[in-house]
DRENDO-1510 file (C-alpha; in Angstrom, 1 decimal, always signed):
<recs>
REC; n; res; u; v; w
REC; 1; MET; +106.1; +109.3; +112.1 .
REC; 2; LEU; +104.8; +105.7; +111.8 .
REC; 3; VAL; +104.3; +104.8; +108.1 .
REC; 4; GLY; +103.3; +101.1; +108.6 .
REC; 5; TYR; +104.6; +97.7; +109.6 .
REC; 6; LEU; +107.0; +95.6; +107.7 .
REC; 7; ALA; +105.1; +92.6; +106.0 .
REC; 8; ASP; +107.7; +90.1; +106.8 .
REC; 9; THR; +108.7; +90.9; +110.4 .
REC; 10; GLY; +105.9; +93.1; +111.8 .
REC; 11; LYS; +108.4; +95.8; +112.9 .
REC; 12; PRO; +107.4; +99.4; +112.5 .
REC; 13; LEU; +108.6; +101.6; +109.8 .
REC; 14; ILE; +109.3; +105.0; +111.2 .
REC; 15; LEU; +109.7; +108.0; +109.0 .
REC; 16; PRO; +112.2; +110.7; +110.5 .
REC; 17; TYR; +111.0; +114.3; +110.4 .
REC; 18; GLU; +114.1; +115.2; +108.4 .
REC; 19; ASP; +112.9; +112.8; +105.8 .
REC; 20; LEU; +109.3; +114.0; +106.0 .
REC; 21; MET; +110.5; +117.5; +105.2 .
REC; 22; ARG; +111.9; +116.1; +101.9 .
REC; 23; HIS; +108.5; +115.4; +100.9 .
REC; 24; GLY; +106.6; +112.3; +99.8 .
REC; 25; PHE; +104.6; +110.9; +96.9 .
REC; 26; ILE; +101.7; +108.4; +97.1 .
REC; 27; VAL; +100.4; +106.5; +94.0 .
REC; 28; GLY; +97.7; +103.8; +93.8 .
REC; 29; GLN; +94.5; +103.2; +92.3 .
REC; 30; SER; +91.2; +104.1; +94.1 .
REC; 31; GLY; +90.2; +102.2; +97.2 .
REC; 32; VAL; +93.5; +100.5; +98.0 .
REC; 33; GLY; +94.7; +102.5; +101.0 .
REC; 34; LYS; +96.0; +106.0; +100.0 .
REC; 35; THR; +93.5; +107.7; +102.3 .
REC; 36; VAL; +94.0; +105.2; +105.1 .
REC; 37; LEU; +97.7; +106.1; +105.1 .
REC; 38; GLY; +96.8; +109.9; +104.9 .
REC; 39; ARG; +94.7; +109.4; +107.9 .
REC; 40; LEU; +97.4; +107.4; +109.9 .
REC; 41; LEU; +99.8; +110.4; +109.1 .
REC; 42; MET; +97.3; +113.1; +110.0 .
REC; 43; PHE; +96.2; +111.3; +113.3 .
REC; 44; GLN; +99.9; +111.2; +114.4 .
REC; 45; GLN; +100.3; +114.9; +113.4 .
REC; 46; ILE; +97.3; +115.9; +115.4 .
REC; 47; ILE; +98.2; +114.0; +118.6 .
REC; 48; ASN; +101.8; +115.3; +118.3 .
REC; 49; GLY; +100.6; +118.9; +118.4 .
REC; 50; GLY; +101.5; +119.7; +114.7 .
REC; 51; GLY; +99.4; +121.4; +112.1 .
REC; 52; LEU; +98.3; +120.3; +108.7 .
REC; 53; VAL; +96.4; +121.3; +105.6 .
REC; 54; PHE; +94.2; +118.5; +104.0 .
REC; 55; ILE; +92.9; +119.2; +100.5 .
REC; 56; ASP; +90.4; +116.5; +99.7 .
REC; 57; GLY; +89.4; +116.1; +96.1 .
REC; 58; LYS; +86.5; +113.8; +96.9 .
REC; 59; LEU; +84.1; +115.8; +99.2 .
REC; 60; ASN; +83.3; +113.0; +101.6 .
REC; 61; ILE; +81.5; +114.1; +104.7 .
REC; 62; GLU; +83.0; +111.0; +106.5 .
REC; 63; GLU; +86.4; +112.6; +106.1 .
REC; 64; LEU; +85.3; +115.8; +107.9 .
REC; 65; GLU; +83.7; +113.7; +110.7 .
REC; 66; THR; +87.0; +111.7; +111.0 .
REC; 67; ILE; +89.3; +114.8; +111.1 .
REC; 68; HIS; +86.9; +116.4; +113.7 .
REC; 69; ALA; +86.9; +113.1; +115.8 .
REC; 70; TYR; +90.8; +113.1; +115.8 .
REC; 71; CYS; +90.9; +116.6; +116.9 .
REC; 72; ALA; +88.5; +116.1; +119.7 .
REC; 73; TRP; +90.3; +113.0; +120.8 .
REC; 74; ALA; +93.5; +114.9; +121.1 .
REC; 75; GLY; +91.8; +117.8; +122.8 .
REC; 76; ARG; +92.3; +120.1; +119.8 .
REC; 77; SER; +88.9; +120.8; +118.5 .
REC; 78; HIS; +89.7; +124.6; +118.9 .
REC; 79; ASP; +92.4; +124.2; +116.1 .
REC; 80; LEU; +90.1; +122.8; +113.5 .
REC; 81; LEU; +89.1; +125.1; +110.5 .
REC; 82; VAL; +87.1; +123.9; +107.5 .
REC; 83; ILE; +86.8; +125.4; +104.1 .
REC; 84; ASN; +83.7; +123.8; +102.5 .
REC; 85; PRO; +82.2; +125.8; +99.7 .
REC; 86; GLY; +79.8; +122.9; +98.9 .
REC; 87; GLU; +78.0; +123.2; +102.3 .
REC; 88; PRO; +78.5; +126.7; +103.8 .
REC; 89; ASP; +76.8; +125.8; +107.1 .
REC; 90; LEU; +79.8; +123.4; +107.7 .
REC; 91; SER; +82.4; +125.9; +106.8 .
REC; 92; ASN; +84.6; +128.8; +108.1 .
REC; 93; THR; +84.8; +131.9; +105.9 .
REC; 94; TYR; +87.8; +132.2; +103.6 .
REC; 95; ASN; +88.9; +134.7; +100.9 .
REC; 96; PRO; +91.8; +133.2; +98.9 .
REC; 97; ILE; +92.6; +136.5; +97.0 .
REC; 98; LEU; +92.7; +139.0; +99.9 .
REC; 99; TYR; +96.4; +138.4; +101.2 .
REC; 100; GLY; +99.6; +138.6; +99.1 .
REC; 101; ASP; +101.2; +141.2; +97.0 .
REC; 102; PRO; +99.4; +142.2; +93.7 .
REC; 103; ASP; +101.4; +139.9; +91.4 .
REC; 104; GLU; +100.8; +136.9; +93.8 .
REC; 105; VAL; +97.0; +137.6; +94.0 .
REC; 106; ALA; +96.8; +138.2; +90.1 .
REC; 107; ALA; +98.5; +134.8; +89.5 .
REC; 108; ARG; +95.8; +133.1; +91.7 .
REC; 109; VAL; +93.1; +134.9; +89.8 .
REC; 110; LEU; +94.5; +134.0; +86.5 .
REC; 111; SER; +94.9; +130.4; +87.4 .
REC; 112; LEU; +91.2; +130.3; +86.5 .
REC; 113; ILE; +92.0; +130.6; +82.8 .
REC; 114; PRO; +93.5; +127.6; +81.0 .
REC; 115; SER; +97.1; +127.6; +80.0 .
REC; 116; THR; +98.0; +129.7; +76.9 .
REC; 117; GLU; +101.6; +128.7; +76.4 .
REC; 118; ASN; +101.0; +127.3; +73.1 .
REC; 119; ASN; +98.8; +130.0; +71.8 .
REC; 120; PRO; +100.6; +133.3; +71.4 .
REC; 121; GLY; +97.4; +135.4; +70.7 .
REC; 122; ALA; +95.6; +134.0; +73.7 .
REC; 123; ASP; +98.7; +134.4; +75.8 .
REC; 124; HIS; +98.9; +138.1; +74.9 .
REC; 125; TYR; +95.4; +138.7; +76.3 .
REC; 126; LYS; +96.3; +136.7; +79.4 .
REC; 127; GLN; +99.3; +138.7; +80.1 .
REC; 128; SER; +97.2; +141.9; +79.7 .
REC; 129; ALA; +94.6; +140.6; +82.0 .
REC; 130; ASN; +97.4; +139.7; +84.6 .
REC; 131; GLN; +98.6; +143.3; +84.3 .
REC; 132; GLY; +95.0; +144.6; +84.8 .
REC; 133; VAL; +94.3; +142.6; +87.9 .
REC; 134; ALA; +97.6; +143.3; +89.4 .
REC; 135; THR; +97.0; +147.0; +88.8 .
REC; 136; LEU; +93.4; +146.9; +90.4 .
REC; 137; ILE; +94.8; +144.9; +93.5 .
REC; 138; ALA; +97.6; +147.4; +93.9 .
REC; 139; ALA; +95.2; +150.3; +93.8 .
REC; 140; LEU; +92.8; +148.7; +96.4 .
REC; 141; SER; +95.8; +148.0; +98.6 .
REC; 142; ARG; +97.0; +151.6; +98.4 .
REC; 143; ALA; +93.5; +152.8; +99.2 .
REC; 144; LYS; +93.4; +150.4; +102.2 .
REC; 145; LEU; +90.2; +148.8; +100.9 .
REC; 146; SER; +89.5; +145.1; +101.3 .
REC; 147; TYR; +87.9; +143.3; +98.5 .
REC; 148; ASN; +86.5; +139.9; +97.4 .
REC; 149; PHE; +85.5; +138.2; +94.2 .
REC; 150; ILE; +82.2; +140.0; +93.6 .
REC; 151; ASP; +84.0; +143.3; +94.0 .
REC; 152; LEU; +86.5; +142.5; +91.4 .
REC; 153; THR; +83.8; +141.3; +89.1 .
REC; 154; ILE; +81.9; +144.6; +89.4 .
REC; 155; LEU; +85.1; +146.6; +88.9 .
REC; 156; LEU; +85.5; +144.8; +85.5 .
REC; 157; MET; +82.2; +145.8; +84.2 .
REC; 158; SER; +81.4; +149.2; +85.7 .
REC; 159; GLN; +83.1; +152.5; +84.8 .
REC; 160; LYS; +81.3; +154.1; +87.8 .
REC; 161; ALA; +83.1; +151.6; +90.0 .
REC; 162; LEU; +86.4; +152.2; +88.4 .
REC; 163; ALA; +86.0; +155.9; +88.7 .
REC; 164; TYR; +85.1; +155.4; +92.4 .
REC; 165; LEU; +88.2; +153.3; +93.0 .
REC; 166; GLU; +90.4; +155.9; +91.2 .
REC; 167; ASN; +89.1; +158.7; +93.4 .
REC; 168; ARG; +89.7; +156.7; +96.5 .
REC; 169; VAL; +93.4; +156.0; +95.7 .
REC; 170; PRO; +95.7; +158.7; +97.2 .
REC; 171; SER; +98.3; +160.2; +94.9 .
REC; 172; SER; +100.9; +157.4; +94.5 .
REC; 173; PRO; +102.6; +155.3; +91.9 .
REC; 174; GLU; +99.7; +152.9; +92.3 .
REC; 175; LYS; +97.2; +155.6; +91.3 .
REC; 176; THR; +99.4; +156.7; +88.3 .
REC; 177; ASN; +99.5; +153.0; +87.1 .
REC; 178; LEU; +95.7; +152.7; +87.5 .
REC; 179; LYS; +95.2; +155.8; +85.5 .
REC; 180; LEU; +97.5; +154.7; +82.7 .
REC; 181; PHE; +95.9; +151.4; +82.5 .
REC; 182; LEU; +92.4; +152.8; +82.2 .
REC; 183; ASP; +93.6; +155.4; +79.7 .
REC; 184; GLN; +93.9; +152.6; +77.3 .
REC; 185; TYR; +90.2; +152.1; +77.3 .
REC; 186; ARG; +89.1; +155.8; +77.6 .
REC; 187; SER; +87.4; +157.5; +74.6 .
REC; 188; VAL; +85.9; +160.9; +74.2 .
REC; 189; ASN; +82.5; +161.5; +72.6 .
REC; 190; LYS; +81.4; +164.4; +70.3 .
REC; 191; GLU; +80.3; +166.4; +73.4 .
REC; 192; GLY; +83.8; +166.0; +75.0 .
REC; 193; VAL; +82.7; +163.5; +77.6 .
REC; 194; SER; +85.3; +160.9; +78.6 .
REC; 195; SER; +84.1; +157.4; +79.2 .
REC; 196; ILE; +85.6; +153.9; +79.6 .
REC; 197; ASP; +84.9; +151.3; +76.8 .
REC; 198; ILE; +83.9; +148.5; +79.1 .
REC; 199; LYS; +83.3; +146.1; +76.2 .
REC; 200; ARG; +87.0; +146.3; +75.2 .
REC; 201; LEU; +88.1; +146.0; +78.8 .
REC; 202; LYS; +86.0; +142.8; +79.3 .
REC; 203; GLU; +87.5; +141.5; +76.2 .
REC; 204; THR; +91.0; +142.0; +77.5 .
REC; 205; PHE; +90.2; +140.1; +80.6 .
REC; 206; GLY; +88.8; +137.2; +78.5 .
REC; 207; GLY; +86.1; +135.9; +80.9 .
REC; 208; VAL; +87.9; +136.4; +84.1 .
REC; 209; GLY; +85.0; +138.4; +85.4 .
REC; 210; GLY; +82.5; +135.6; +84.8 .
REC; 211; ARG; +84.7; +133.1; +86.5 .
REC; 212; MET; +85.2; +135.4; +89.5 .
REC; 213; PHE; +81.4; +136.0; +89.6 .
REC; 214; MET; +81.0; +132.2; +90.1 .
REC; 215; PHE; +83.0; +132.3; +93.3 .
REC; 216; GLY; +81.2; +135.5; +94.6 .
REC; 217; THR; +77.7; +134.1; +94.5 .
REC; 218; GLY; +75.7; +131.0; +95.6 .
REC; 219; LYS; +77.2; +128.7; +98.0 .
REC; 220; PHE; +80.8; +129.8; +97.1 .
REC; 221; GLY; +79.9; +133.4; +97.8 .
REC; 222; GLN; +78.5; +132.5; +101.3 .
REC; 223; VAL; +82.0; +131.1; +102.2 .
REC; 224; MET; +84.1; +133.7; +100.3 .
REC; 225; ASN; +82.4; +137.0; +100.3 .
REC; 226; THR; +84.1; +138.3; +103.4 .
REC; 227; TYR; +86.7; +140.9; +104.3 .
REC; 228; THR; +87.6; +139.2; +107.5 .
REC; 229; PRO; +88.1; +135.6; +106.7 .
REC; 230; GLU; +88.4; +133.1; +109.6 .
REC; 231; VAL; +91.0; +131.0; +107.6 .
REC; 232; ASN; +94.3; +132.8; +106.9 .
REC; 233; LEU; +96.7; +130.0; +105.7 .
REC; 234; PHE; +99.8; +131.9; +106.7 .
REC; 235; GLU; +98.5; +132.4; +110.3 .
REC; 236; ALA; +97.2; +128.7; +110.3 .
REC; 237; ILE; +100.8; +127.5; +109.5 .
REC; 238; LYS; +102.3; +129.6; +112.3 .
REC; 239; GLY; +99.6; +128.5; +114.8 .
REC; 240; ASN; +99.7; +124.8; +113.9 .
REC; 241; LYS; +96.0; +124.7; +112.9 .
REC; 242; ILE; +94.4; +121.8; +111.2 .
REC; 243; VAL; +92.8; +123.2; +108.0 .
REC; 244; TYR; +90.5; +120.7; +106.0 .
REC; 245; VAL; +89.6; +121.9; +102.5 .
REC; 246; MET; +86.7; +120.1; +100.9 .
REC; 247; LEU; +86.5; +120.4; +97.1 .
REC; 248; PRO; +83.1; +119.7; +95.5 .
REC; 249; THR; +84.6; +118.0; +92.5 .
REC; 250; MET; +81.7; +115.7; +91.7 .
REC; 251; GLY; +78.8; +118.2; +91.7 .
REC; 252; LYS; +80.8; +121.3; +90.6 .
REC; 253; ASP; +83.6; +119.9; +88.7 .
REC; 254; VAL; +85.1; +123.0; +87.0 .
REC; 255; ALA; +84.4; +125.3; +89.9 .
REC; 256; ALA; +86.0; +122.9; +92.4 .
REC; 257; GLN; +89.1; +122.6; +90.2 .
REC; 258; ASN; +89.5; +126.2; +89.9 .
REC; 259; PHE; +88.9; +126.7; +93.7 .
REC; 260; GLY; +91.5; +124.1; +94.3 .
REC; 261; LYS; +94.0; +126.0; +92.2 .
REC; 262; MET; +93.5; +129.1; +94.1 .
REC; 263; VAL; +93.8; +127.4; +97.5 .
REC; 264; VAL; +97.1; +126.0; +96.2 .
REC; 265; GLY; +98.3; +129.4; +95.1 .
REC; 266; ASP; +97.3; +131.0; +98.5 .
REC; 267; LEU; +99.2; +128.1; +100.1 .
REC; 268; ARG; +102.3; +128.8; +98.0 .
REC; 269; THR; +102.2; +132.4; +99.1 .
REC; 270; ALA; +101.9; +131.4; +102.8 .
REC; 271; ILE; +104.9; +128.9; +102.3 .
REC; 272; SER; +107.0; +131.7; +101.0 .
REC; 273; TRP; +106.2; +134.0; +103.9 .
REC; 274; VAL; +107.0; +131.2; +106.4 .
REC; 275; GLN; +110.3; +130.6; +104.6 .
REC; 276; ARG; +111.3; +134.2; +105.6 .
REC; 277; LEU; +110.6; +133.7; +109.3 .
REC; 278; PRO; +113.4; +133.1; +111.9 .
REC; 279; GLU; +114.3; +129.4; +112.3 .
REC; 280; THR; +112.7; +129.3; +115.7 .
REC; 281; ALA; +109.4; +130.7; +114.4 .
REC; 282; LYS; +109.0; +128.1; +111.8 .
REC; 283; PRO; +106.6; +125.2; +112.6 .
REC; 284; TRP; +107.7; +122.1; +114.5 .
REC; 285; PRO; +106.7; +119.3; +114.1 .
REC; 286; PRO; +107.0; +120.0; +110.4 .
REC; 287; TYR; +103.6; +121.3; +108.9 .
REC; 288; LEU; +101.9; +118.6; +106.9 .
REC; 289; CYS; +100.1; +119.2; +103.6 .
REC; 290; PHE; +98.3; +116.3; +102.3 .
REC; 291; PHE; +96.9; +116.7; +98.7 .
REC; 292; ASP; +94.4; +113.8; +98.0 .
REC; 293; GLU; +93.5; +113.4; +94.3 .
REC; 294; ALA; +96.0; +116.1; +93.5 .
REC; 295; GLY; +95.9; +115.6; +89.8 .
REC; 296; SER; +92.5; +117.2; +89.7 .
REC; 297; TYR; +93.2; +120.7; +90.9 .
REC; 298; VAL; +96.9; +121.6; +90.6 .
REC; 299; ASN; +98.6; +123.5; +87.9 .
REC; 300; ALA; +102.2; +123.6; +86.5 .
REC; 301; SER; +103.4; +126.3; +89.0 .
REC; 302; TRP; +102.5; +123.9; +91.9 .
REC; 303; SER; +106.0; +122.2; +91.4 .
REC; 304; ARG; +107.8; +125.4; +92.8 .
REC; 305; MET; +106.4; +124.6; +96.3 .
REC; 306; PHE; +108.5; +121.5; +96.4 .
REC; 307; GLU; +111.7; +123.5; +96.0 .
REC; 308; GLN; +110.7; +126.0; +98.7 .
REC; 309; ALA; +108.8; +124.2; +101.5 .
REC; 310; ARG; +111.7; +122.2; +103.0 .
REC; 311; SER; +113.5; +125.3; +104.3 .
REC; 312; ALA; +110.0; +126.4; +105.8 .
REC; 313; HIS; +109.7; +123.1; +107.8 .
REC; 314; ILE; +106.7; +122.1; +105.6 .
REC; 315; CYS; +106.1; +118.6; +104.2 .
REC; 316; LEU; +104.2; +118.2; +100.9 .
REC; 317; LEU; +102.5; +114.9; +100.5 .
REC; 318; PRO; +100.5; +114.4; +97.2 .
REC; 319; ALA; +98.4; +111.4; +96.4 .
REC; 320; VAL; +97.3; +110.4; +92.9 .
REC; 321; GLN; +95.9; +107.4; +91.2 .
REC; 322; THR; +98.4; +107.3; +88.3 .
REC; 323; LEU; +101.5; +109.1; +87.1 .
REC; 324; ALA; +99.3; +110.2; +84.2 .
REC; 325; ASN; +97.3; +112.4; +86.5 .
REC; 326; LEU; +100.3; +114.7; +86.8 .
REC; 327; GLU; +101.5; +114.3; +83.3 .
REC; 328; ALA; +98.0; +115.5; +82.0 .
REC; 329; VAL; +98.8; +118.8; +83.7 .
REC; 330; SER; +102.4; +118.9; +82.2 .
REC; 331; PRO; +105.2; +116.5; +81.8 .
REC; 332; GLU; +107.5; +118.9; +83.5 .
REC; 333; LEU; +105.2; +118.9; +86.6 .
REC; 334; LYS; +105.4; +115.1; +86.9 .
REC; 335; GLU; +109.2; +115.2; +86.6 .
REC; 336; MET; +109.6; +117.9; +89.2 .
REC; 337; VAL; +107.3; +116.2; +91.7 .
REC; 338; VAL; +108.8; +112.9; +91.2 .
REC; 339; GLY; +112.3; +114.2; +91.3 .
REC; 340; ASN; +111.7; +116.4; +94.5 .
REC; 341; THR; +110.0; +113.7; +96.8 .
REC; 342; TRP; +112.4; +111.7; +99.0 .
REC; 343; THR; +109.8; +109.1; +100.1 .
REC; 344; LYS; +107.6; +107.3; +97.6 .
REC; 345; MET; +104.8; +105.0; +98.5 .
REC; 346; PHE; +103.2; +102.7; +95.9 .
REC; 347; PHE; +100.0; +100.9; +96.6 .
REC; 348; LYS; +98.2; +98.5; +94.1 .
REC; 349; LEU; +98.6; +100.0; +90.6 .
REC; 350; GLY; +95.8; +99.6; +88.0 .
REC; 351; THR; +97.8; +100.4; +84.7 .
REC; 352; GLN; +100.9; +98.8; +83.1 .
REC; 353; GLU; +102.3; +102.2; +82.3 .
REC; 354; THR; +102.1; +103.5; +85.9 .
REC; 355; ALA; +103.4; +100.0; +87.1 .
REC; 356; GLU; +106.5; +100.3; +84.8 .
REC; 357; GLY; +107.1; +103.9; +85.9 .
REC; 358; ALA; +106.9; +102.9; +89.5 .
REC; 359; ALA; +109.2; +99.9; +89.0 .
REC; 360; ASP; +111.7; +102.3; +87.3 .
REC; 361; LEU; +111.6; +104.6; +90.2 .
REC; 362; ILE; +112.1; +101.9; +92.7 .
REC; 363; GLY; +115.1; +100.8; +90.9 .
REC; 364; LEU; +117.1; +98.0; +89.6 .
REC; 365; GLU; +119.4; +95.4; +91.3 .
REC; 366; LYS; +121.9; +92.9; +90.0 .
REC; 367; ALA; +120.9; +89.3; +90.0 .
REC; 368; VAL; +122.6; +86.1; +88.9 .
REC; 369; THR; +120.6; +83.9; +86.3 .
REC; 370; ARG; +121.6; +80.3; +86.3 .
REC; 371; SER; +120.8; +77.8; +83.6 .
REC; 372; LEU; +121.5; +73.9; +83.5 .
REC; 373; SER; +121.7; +72.0; +80.2 .
REC; 374; ALA; +122.2; +68.3; +79.6 .
REC; 375; THR; +122.9; +66.3; +76.5 .
REC; 376; ASP; +122.6; +62.6; +75.6 .
REC; 377; SER; +123.5; +60.8; +72.4 .
REC; 378; GLN; +123.6; +57.3; +71.0 .
REC; 379; SER; +124.8; +55.8; +67.7 .
REC; 380; ASP; +124.8; +52.3; +66.2 .
REC; 381; SER; +126.5; +51.7; +62.8 .
REC; 382; THR; +127.3; +48.6; +60.6 .
REC; 383; ASN; +129.1; +48.1; +57.3 .
REC; 384; ARG; +126.3; +47.2; +55.0 .
REC; 385; ALA; +128.6; +46.2; +52.1 .
REC; 386; ASN; +130.6; +43.7; +54.1 .
REC; 387; ALA; +129.2; +40.3; +55.0 .
REC; 388; SER; +131.2; +40.2; +58.2 .
REC; 389; PRO; +129.6; +41.2; +61.4 .
REC; 390; ASP; +131.8; +44.2; +61.8 .
REC; 391; GLY; +130.0; +47.4; +63.2 .
REC; 392; GLY; +130.2; +50.0; +65.9 .
REC; 393; VAL; +128.0; +51.2; +68.8 .
REC; 394; SER; +128.7; +54.4; +70.6 .
REC; 395; GLN; +127.0; +56.4; +73.4 .
REC; 396; GLY; +127.7; +60.0; +74.8 .
REC; 397; GLY; +126.4; +62.5; +77.4 .
REC; 398; GLY; +127.1; +65.7; +79.0 .
REC; 399; SER; +126.0; +68.6; +81.2 .
REC; 400; ALA; +126.7; +72.2; +81.6 .
REC; 401; ILE; +125.9; +74.9; +84.1 .
REC; 402; GLN; +125.7; +78.6; +83.0 .
REC; 403; GLU; +125.7; +81.7; +85.2 .
REC; 404; ARG; +124.9; +85.3; +84.0 .
REC; 405; GLU; +124.7; +88.4; +85.9 .
REC; 406; GLU; +121.9; +90.9; +84.9 .
REC; 407; GLU; +119.9; +93.8; +86.3 .
REC; 408; VAL; +116.3; +93.2; +87.2 .
REC; 409; TYR; +113.7; +95.3; +88.8 .
REC; 410; LYS; +113.7; +95.3; +92.7 .
REC; 411; VAL; +110.0; +95.1; +92.6 .
REC; 412; SER; +108.4; +93.8; +89.4 .
REC; 413; THR; +105.4; +95.4; +87.6 .
REC; 414; ASP; +103.4; +92.2; +88.3 .
REC; 415; ASP; +104.1; +92.4; +92.0 .
REC; 416; LEU; +103.0; +96.1; +92.1 .
REC; 417; LYS; +99.7; +95.2; +90.3 .
REC; 418; ALA; +99.2; +92.3; +92.7 .
REC; 419; LEU; +99.5; +94.2; +96.0 .
REC; 420; ASP; +96.5; +93.7; +98.4 .
REC; 421; LYS; +94.5; +96.5; +99.9 .
REC; 422; GLY; +96.5; +98.2; +102.7 .
REC; 423; GLU; +99.8; +97.0; +101.3 .
REC; 424; ALA; +102.4; +99.3; +100.0 .
REC; 425; ILE; +106.0; +99.5; +98.7 .
REC; 426; VAL; +107.9; +102.2; +100.3 .
REC; 427; THR; +111.1; +103.7; +99.2 .
REC; 428; PHE; +113.5; +106.2; +101.0 .
REC; 429; GLY; +115.8; +108.2; +98.8 .
REC; 430; GLY; +115.7; +105.8; +96.0 .
REC; 431; SER; +117.8; +103.0; +97.8 .
REC; 432; SER; +115.9; +101.6; +100.8 .
REC; 433; VAL; +112.8; +99.5; +99.8 .
REC; 434; TYR; +110.3; +98.2; +102.2 .
REC; 435; HIS; +107.0; +96.1; +101.9 .
REC; 436; VAL; +104.6; +97.4; +104.4 .
REC; 437; ARG; +101.1; +97.1; +105.7 .
REC; 438; ILE; +99.2; +100.2; +106.6 .
REC; 439; PRO; +97.2; +100.1; +109.9 .
REC; 440; MET; +93.6; +101.6; +109.9 .
REC; 441; ILE; +93.0; +104.1; +112.7 .
REC; 442; ARG; +89.5; +104.0; +114.1 .
REC; 443; ILE; +87.8; +106.0; +116.9 .
REC; 444; PRO; +85.9; +103.7; +119.1 .
REC; 445; GLU; +82.1; +103.9; +118.7 .
REC; 446; ALA; +81.6; +104.9; +122.3 .
REC; 447; ALA; +84.2; +107.7; +122.0 .
REC; 448; ALA; +82.6; +108.8; +118.7 .
REC; 449; ALA; +79.2; +109.0; +120.3 .
REC; 450; GLU; +80.7; +111.1; +123.1 .
REC; 451; ILE; +82.3; +113.4; +120.6 .
REC; 452; GLY; +79.2; +114.0; +118.7 .
REC; 453; ALA; +78.5; +116.0; +115.5 .
REC; 454; VAL; +81.0; +118.1; +113.8 .
REC; 455; LYS; +81.3; +121.5; +115.7 .
REC; 456; LEU; +83.2; +124.4; +114.0 .
REC; 457; ASN; +84.9; +127.3; +115.6 .
REC; 458; HIS; +83.6; +130.7; +114.4 .
REC; 459; TYR; +85.3; +134.0; +115.5 .
REC; 460; ARG; +83.8; +137.4; +115.9 .
REC; 461; PRO; +84.8; +139.3; +112.9 .
REC; 462; ARG; +87.2; +142.3; +113.3 .
REC; 463; PHE; +86.5; +145.7; +111.6 .
REC; 464; ALA; +87.8; +145.9; +108.1 .
REC; 465; SER; +87.2; +148.6; +105.5 .
REC; 466; GLY; +86.1; +147.0; +102.2 .
REC; 467; ILE; +85.2; +148.7; +99.0 .
REC; 468; ASP; +81.8; +146.9; +99.4 .
REC; 469; LEU; +80.6; +147.3; +95.8 .
REC; 470; PHE; +78.1; +144.3; +95.7 .
REC; 471; ARG; +75.9; +145.9; +98.6 .
REC; 472; ARG; +75.6; +149.0; +96.3 .
REC; 473; THR; +75.1; +147.5; +92.9 .
REC; 474; ASP; +72.2; +149.8; +92.2 .
REC; 475; GLN; +74.8; +152.7; +92.4 .
REC; 476; TYR; +77.3; +151.2; +90.1 .
REC; 477; LEU; +75.4; +149.0; +87.6 .
REC; 478; SER; +72.7; +149.8; +85.3 .
REC; 479; GLY; +69.8; +147.3; +84.7 .
REC; 480; THR; +71.4; +145.9; +81.7 .
REC; 481; GLU; +74.8; +145.5; +83.5 .
REC; 482; ARG; +73.1; +143.8; +86.4 .
REC; 483; GLN; +71.6; +141.3; +84.0 .
REC; 484; ASP; +74.9; +140.8; +82.4 .
REC; 485; LEU; +76.6; +140.2; +85.8 .
REC; 486; GLY; +78.5; +137.0; +85.7 .
REC; 487; LYS; +78.5; +136.5; +81.9 .
REC; 488; ASP; +81.8; +136.0; +80.2 .
</recs>
């Protein structure tokens, strides 16, 4: 794939697919060319018949129009899938918690809760919540019932819904585990009637229900309340589909960040499944995953993907504004991402700390420092005590050249901060360094007019048996519970 053109010779810099699968890392302040580079790589991927996932943290409708135009230009409009919870009319349906084993799904759901590693008490409740969600998912799977966010929300606040699920699960270890989990919250009143203490149950889940409710209602719900989603990331990778994920980070900051984390978790599961496929069934050209503004929606577990993806023929290409964007998630994440990316691309950097970190990553080289020194002296002396004219005059001079070998940055921090728009320093494997200019890909106006507005592909939903609790809320929730629906 073309990365750019060398600034001094104009020759193209080509990135081999083998290097592409070793992943890349893009750093640069806003508006200096990161997205332009992403467009260049995605355009080549599309016209070469490859697939990609583009997670966009800026929610710019222009990007959707651009990707759609690229697909139409290449005759691949039918391969475009869009996940856009900010504007459901311009989105395919997607359910990020429907696929995967119970532990994988529970990890995605629990990504909605902030990290509790440094808080033992909170971590205890998070682990209990993880066990509970995994138990519910396992029971739903055994009962062959599809589910979505709103279904799980209702299960966490209605004993009638839990009893319904318990009755639908056939005799199995999953049913036994569900019964044992619910028995922790059962109590018997004076009349001998058994009931589940929903208040205690909600305390255990620590607000997970409220966060899931946010994704099951409103615009998010219009996209994700489905049992037959049009977007399945595993199938998309196998079919070389182009998936564009639009995160509404400006208008719905917290919701967008949490949604992005779940998409990344779903992608991680899909990559692990692709990894198990025969070599001939893995995508080629390598499947491209471009994460723009990655620091705003990833979590610490994201780094594991960099260890697994290469053997699945998948390239990961995150873009951030500063190294601190990843360090804010965790210092370990930054080190693992930096350490597991073969190709690094540095655009104009806006902070000294990031510039120093980038200069360190690009590396040092030996240089010879030369210095020239010169001396000049003159003296005039006479014997003041003697009347004779005896005296002396002397002059002297000299020069010296010194050479010293020392290590200096291959690219200085000042040079990194002085790069122009569209310029980048590219390194391969920590040894080869190139100064490149990134070309801007544009669709001609006449072609754009012929392509027209964005048109999405929708598919006739297949039949799926879902637990469908939301449609029957009157049956499972009292008036007070319906009012409380969605509260932490």
